C-alpha positions in Angstrom: 110.6 87.6 100.0 107.5 89.5 99.6 106.2 93.0 99.4 103.2 94.7 100.5 100.2 95.2 98.4 97.7 98.1 98.7 94.2 97.1 98.3 91.9 100.7 98.1 88.2 100.1 98.1 86.7 102.7 95.9 82.4 103.1 95.1 81.9 102.2 91.0 81.6 106.2 90.5 83.6 108.9 87.9 86.6 110.2 89.2 87.2 108.0 92.5 90.7 106.3 90.5 91.3 110.2 90.2 90.9 110.9 93.8 93.2 108.1 94.8 95.9 109.2 92.0 95.1 112.6 93.5 96.0 111.9 97.1 99.4 110.0 96.4 100.2 112.2 94.1 100.2 115.3 96.3 101.6 113.8 98.7 104.9 113.0 96.6 103.7 108.6 96.5 104.4 107.3 93.1 102.3 103.7 92.0 104.8 101.8 90.7 102.2 99.0 89.5 98.1 98.8 89.8 95.5 97.0 88.6 91.7 97.6 89.2 88.8 95.3 89.4 85.1 95.7 89.5 82.3 94.1 91.1 78.8 95.4 90.7 78.9 97.5 93.8 82.3 98.4 94.4 85.9 98.3 92.9 89.3 97.2 94.2 92.7 99.2 93.2 95.3 97.2 93.9 98.8 99.1 94.2 102.8 98.9 94.4 104.4 101.8 96.1 107.5 102.3 97.4 106.3 103.9 100.3 103.7 101.7 101.6 102.8 103.0 105.0 103.0 106.7 104.3 100.7 105.8 101.3 97.9 103.9 103.5 98.1 106.6 106.2 97.4 109.4 103.4 95.0 107.4 101.6 93.0 106.4 105.1 93.2 110.1 106.3 91.3 111.3 102.8 88.5 108.6 103.7 89.6 105.5 101.5 88.9 102.3 103.0 92.7 100.5 102.7 93.9 97.5 103.0 97.6 95.3 103.1 98.2 92.4 101.6 101.2 90.3 101.1 102.1 89.4 97.6 105.0 88.3 95.4 106.7 90.2 92.6 108.9 88.3 90.5 110.6 89.8 88.0 110.8 87.4 84.1 112.4 87.7 80.8 109.9 89.4 78.5 109.8 86.8 76.0 107.5 84.2 75.1 107.1 81.6 76.9 109.2 82.8 79.8 106.0 83.5 82.1 104.8 80.0 81.2 107.7 77.9 82.8 107.2 79.9 86.3 103.5 78.9 86.2 104.3 75.6 85.2 106.7 74.8 88.4 103.8 76.5 90.6 101.1 74.3 89.2 102.6 70.9 89.0 103.6 71.9 93.3 100.0 72.9 93.5 99.9 76.6 93.5 97.0 78.5 92.9 97.0 81.8 91.8 94.2 83.8 93.2 95.1 87.0 90.9 97.8 88.6 89.2 99.5 91.7 87.2 101.9 92.4 85.1 103.8 95.0 83.1 106.8 94.7 81.1 109.4 97.1 79.5 111.9 96.4 77.2 113.7 92.9 78.1 111.8 92.3 81.6 108.7 92.2 82.8 107.3 92.5 86.7 104.7 89.9 87.8 102.6 90.7 90.7 101.0 87.3 92.1 99.2 86.2 95.1 99.2 82.4 95.4 97.1 80.4 97.8 100.0 79.6 99.4 102.8 82.7 100.1 105.5 80.7 101.6 105.3 77.4 99.5 105.1 79.7 96.8 108.2 81.5 97.2 110.0 78.6 98.8 109.4 77.2 95.4 110.4 79.9 93.2 113.6 79.6 95.2 114.6 76.3 94.5 113.8 77.8 90.5 116.4 80.6 91.1 113.4 82.3 89.9 114.3 86.5 90.1 112.4 87.4 93.3 111.7 90.9 93.7 
């Protein structure tokens, strides 16, 4: 199973991240997870939200360039070695992780991954009884 991730393209200038947060906040959309990546010319803000379609609409209406990407969200124990075990099973099956980000709360960690082969990755995770969101 996959979820939708929103990617917002941002100019590298002060206040642009806050502009996204303000638009989403004004429309009662909560960011569940996000990460920021930058290049010389622009930044990428990757977001996970509950109301994906609404978020895309309000961001586009506010003038942001937005794309949707299917990603995989998994839960794993928040303890040393838990993520390594999952990543090892993917690597053994030639799954390359293009990018990932994670956040942990107490005993659980949530990990967002974008693999090179989405369907194969989901199948392997299911075979290994991983907790896919």
